[in-house]
C-alpha positions in Angstrom: -99.4 9.2 57.6 -100.5 8.9 61.3 -104.2 9.1 61.8 -105.4 12.4 63.2 -106.5 10.7 66.5 -102.9 9.5 67.0 -101.5 12.9 66.3 -103.9 14.5 68.8 -102.7 12.0 71.4 -99.0 12.8 70.7 -99.7 16.5 70.9 -101.4 16.0 74.3 -98.4 14.0 75.5 -95.9 16.6 74.4 -98.0 19.3 76.0 -98.2 17.5 79.3 -94.4 17.4 79.3 -94.2 21.1 78.9 -93.4 21.3 75.1 -94.9 24.0 72.9 -98.0 23.2 70.8 -96.6 24.6 67.6 -94.4 23.5 64.7 -92.3 25.2 62.3 -92.9 25.1 58.5 -90.9 21.9 58.2 -93.6 20.0 60.0 -96.2 20.8 57.4 -93.9 20.3 54.5 -93.2 16.8 55.8 -96.8 16.1 56.6 -98.2 16.5 53.1 -95.1 15.0 51.3 -95.4 17.2 48.3 -92.2 16.9 46.3 -92.7 19.9 44.0 -95.1 22.8 43.4 -97.1 20.9 40.8 -97.9 17.8 42.9 -101.3 17.5 44.7 -102.2 16.1 48.1 -105.8 16.3 47.0 -107.0 15.9 43.4 -109.5 17.7 41.3 -112.4 15.6 42.7 -111.4 16.2 46.3 -109.8 12.8 46.8 -106.4 12.1 48.3 -105.1 13.2 51.8 -108.2 12.2 53.9 -107.7 14.7 56.6 -108.0 17.6 54.1 -111.3 16.4 52.7 -113.4 19.4 51.5 -110.7 21.1 49.4 -109.6 20.5 45.8 -106.3 20.6 44.0 -104.3 21.1 47.2 -100.8 22.1 46.3 -97.8 23.5 48.3 -96.4 26.9 47.1 -93.9 27.9 49.8 -92.7 24.9 51.8 -94.8 24.4 54.9 -96.0 28.0 54.8 -98.3 28.7 51.8 -100.7 26.2 50.2 -103.2 26.8 47.4 -106.3 25.1 46.0 -110.1 25.2 45.6 -113.2 24.3 47.5 -114.8 20.8 47.1 -118.4 21.8 46.6 -119.2 20.0 43.3 -117.9 16.6 44.3 -118.4 16.6 48.0 -119.8 13.3 49.4 -121.3 15.1 52.4 -123.5 17.5 50.3 -122.9 18.9 46.8 -123.7 22.4 45.6 -122.6 24.8 42.9 -118.9 25.4 42.5 -119.2 29.1 43.1 -119.2 28.9 46.9 -116.6 29.3 49.6 -115.3 26.1 51.4 -117.9 23.6 52.6 -118.1 22.9 56.4 -116.1 19.8 56.2 -113.3 21.6 54.4 -113.2 24.4 56.9 -113.4 21.9 59.9 -110.5 19.8 58.5 -108.3 22.8 57.8 -108.9 24.0 61.3 -108.0 20.6 62.7 -104.9 20.5 60.6 -103.7 23.6 62.4 -104.2 26.2 59.6 -104.5 29.7 61.2 -105.5 31.6 58.1 -107.6 30.4 55.2 -108.4 33.1 52.5 -111.3 32.9 50.1 -110.2 34.9 47.0 -113.7 35.6 45.6 -116.6 37.5 47.2 -119.3 35.3 45.8 -121.5 33.7 48.5 -119.0 34.7 51.2 -121.9 36.1 53.3 -123.0 32.5 53.9 -119.6 31.4 55.3 -118.3 31.5 58.9 -115.6 34.2 59.4 -113.6 32.2 61.9 -113.6 28.8 63.5 -112.3 27.3 66.8 -111.3 23.7 67.1 -108.9 21.2 68.6 -106.2 20.7 66.1 -103.0 18.6 65.7 -101.3 21.8 67.1 -103.6 22.0 70.1 -106.4 24.6 70.5 -106.8 26.5 67.3 -108.5 29.7 66.2 -108.6 29.9 62.4 -109.5 33.1 60.5 -111.5 32.9 57.3 -111.4 36.3 55.6 -112.3 37.1 52.0 -109.7 39.1 50.1 -109.8 39.7 46.4 -106.7 39.2 44.2 -106.8 42.9 43.3 -105.6 43.3 47.0 -102.3 41.6 46.1 -100.4 43.7 48.6 -102.7 42.6 51.5 -102.4 38.9 50.5 -98.6 39.1 50.3 -98.5 40.8 53.7 -100.5 37.9 55.1 -98.0 35.4 53.7 -95.1 37.5 54.8 -96.4 37.4 58.4 -96.7 33.6 58.3 -93.1 33.3 57.0 -91.8 35.5 59.8 -93.8 33.9 62.6 -94.0 30.1 62.7 -96.6 30.4 65.5 -99.1 31.6 62.9 -99.3 28.2 61.2 -99.6 27.6 57.5 -101.9 29.7 55.1 -104.3 28.2 52.6 -105.5 30.5 49.8 -108.3 29.2 47.6 -110.6 30.0 44.8 -113.3 27.7 43.4 -111.3 25.1 41.5 -107.8 25.8 42.7 -106.7 27.0 39.3 -106.9 30.7 38.3 -107.1 33.1 41.3 -105.2 30.8 43.7 -102.6 30.3 40.9 -102.3 34.1 40.4 -101.5 34.9 44.0 -99.2 31.9 44.2 -97.3 33.1 41.2 -96.9 36.5 42.7 -95.7 34.9 45.9 -93.0 33.0 44.1 -91.9 36.3 42.5 -92.1 38.2 45.8 -90.4 35.8 48.1 -88.3 33.5 45.9 -87.1 35.8 43.2 -88.8 33.8 40.4 -88.7 35.5 37.0 -91.8 36.8 35.3 -91.6 34.2 32.5 -91.1 31.3 35.0 -93.9 32.5 37.2 -96.3 32.7 34.2 -95.2 29.1 33.1 -96.0 28.0 36.7 -99.4 29.5 36.5 -100.2 27.9 33.1 -98.9 24.4 34.2 -101.2 24.4 37.3 -104.3 25.7 35.4 -106.6 23.3 33.5 -108.1 26.2 31.5 -105.9 29.2 30.7 -107.5 30.5 27.5 -109.5 33.7 27.3 -108.8 37.4 27.6 -109.3 37.4 31.4 -106.5 34.9 31.7 -104.2 36.9 29.4 -104.6 39.7 31.9 -103.5 37.3 34.7 -100.4 36.4 32.7 -99.6 40.1 32.0 -99.9 41.1 35.6 -97.8 38.2 36.8 -95.0 39.0 34.3 -95.2 42.8 35.1 -95.2 42.4 38.9 -92.5 44.2 40.8 -91.8 42.8 44.3 -92.3 45.1 47.3 -88.9 46.0 48.9 -90.3 45.9 52.4 -91.6 42.3 52.0 -88.4 40.8 50.9 -87.0 37.8 52.8 -83.4 36.8 53.4 -81.6 34.1 51.4 -81.5 31.6 54.3 -85.3 31.7 54.5 -85.6 31.4 50.8 -83.5 28.2 50.8 -85.8 26.8 53.4 -89.2 27.5 51.9 -88.8 28.2 48.1 -89.5 25.3 45.7 -87.7 24.5 42.5 -89.8 25.1 39.4 
């Protein structure tokens, strides 16, 4: 992996030669080198890909387009706090500098204490990153956000996160695999379970039922060429 300072210099050089400051999804798929939808670039304690410090359990869902995970509050070397918070400052700053355009917090808890957007210099050039809060009950809105990123590479990748990177982020990721990749209900549930450290309890049974029962939206379908490009093998 090239250090971020070197990437910044390369971007500046390309820009000065008149080339666009944007990359398609293949750039981010190659950057994090995640070989399957179960692999992590950042582990449960927030360690791994240094330029993503501040997140937890960072996984790729749709190649180079959608990533999922948690917020590193409990293990953060730059200041620890309760798990039930949005992303810490270093997590937001690093995602912005990585070129993420949209980062979504899936719970409302303590969101009032978080910035709603950030501006930074990123590896894609000048970046404005939105940080909305959208509950998983608004699945249609979340899928529309992902659909927009699939259709427009200028948007950059999307990161959707909960507290640990297990339940809520896994839920919308499973729905995304059903919506955009044609994954069956049973395979999507198995994906959710495999990426969740704790899946016992009636509230998690509800997640599994809803994943299995989900019916994809006809107007958010993508073509088979795009599917081959971004969909993983489960």
